[in-house]
C-alpha positions in Angstrom: -2.5 12.6 3.2 -5.1 14.4 4.7 -4.6 17.2 1.9 -4.9 14.8 -0.4 -8.1 13.3 0.8 -9.4 16.4 0.9 -8.9 17.4 -2.5 -9.8 13.8 -3.8 -13.2 13.4 -1.9 -15.2 10.9 -0.8 -16.1 8.9 -4.3 -15.4 5.4 -4.1 -13.0 3.9 -6.1 -9.1 3.6 -5.7 -7.6 5.6 -3.4 -4.6 7.2 -5.4 -6.4 8.9 -9.0 -5.2 11.8 -11.0 -7.1 15.1 -12.0 -9.6 12.8 -13.9 -10.0 10.5 -11.4 -8.4 7.8 -13.1 -6.6 5.3 -10.7 -2.7 6.4 -10.8 -0.4 3.8 -12.9 2.8 2.3 -11.5 4.8 4.3 -13.4 3.1 7.8 -12.1 3.5 6.6 -8.9 7.2 4.9 -8.7 9.2 9.0 -9.0 6.5 10.0 -6.2 7.5 7.1 -3.8 11.0 7.2 -4.7 11.3 11.6 -4.0 9.4 10.9 -1.1 11.6 8.5 0.6 14.3 10.2 -0.3 12.6 13.0 1.9 12.4 11.1 4.6 15.8 9.3 4.6 14.8 5.9 3.4 17.1 4.5 0.4 14.5 4.1 -2.5 16.1 1.1 -3.6 14.7 -0.8 -0.7 10.9 -0.5 -1.8 8.8 -0.6 -4.8 5.1 -1.0 -5.5 4.8 -4.4 -4.0 5.8 -2.8 -0.7 2.4 -1.4 -0.2 0.6 -5.0 -1.2 3.0 -6.2 1.7 2.3 -3.6 4.0 -1.3 -4.2 3.8 -1.6 -7.9 3.8 1.0 -7.6 6.9 -1.8 -5.0 8.8 -5.0 -6.8 7.5 -3.5 -9.6 9.0 -2.2 -8.2 12.5 -6.1 -6.5 12.9 -7.3 -10.3 12.6 -8.5 -10.2 9.2 -9.4 -13.6 7.8 -7.6 -15.3 5.2 -10.6 -14.7 2.7 -10.3 -11.2 3.5 -7.2 -10.9 3.0 -7.3 -12.7 -0.2 -10.2 -10.6 -1.5 -9.1 -7.2 -0.8 -5.3 -7.9 -2.6 -7.5 -9.9 -5.5 -5.5 -12.9 -4.7 -7.4 -16.3 -5.8 -4.4 -18.9 -4.6 -2.7 -18.8 -1.4 -0.2 -16.5 -2.6 -0.9 -13.9 0.0 0.7 -15.7 2.5 4.1 -14.8 0.9 3.3 -11.1 1.4 2.9 -11.3 5.4 5.7 -10.3 7.4 6.3 -10.8 11.1 5.4 -7.4 13.0 8.9 -5.6 14.2 8.8 -5.0 17.9 11.5 -2.5 19.0 12.4 -2.4 22.5 11.7 0.3 24.8 
């Protein structure tokens, strides 16, 4: 990720962009996501692009972001964002 961010630069906008600076599409992301999940030993069938929305909403809620902030971040106009927030998994040490 650090290598990607270094090559992407600091310009504002979407995090994941192609070589022309355009946001990548879902169809461009899915093969990369699937290969990455396989590489780390995860089942790609258990994840999809909505996993990022779930992760972002859950992380924002855990960090204390307000409902308005979470809705704005995910471009939600309703309370649908509540369906994306998962309870954090706490593992025993």
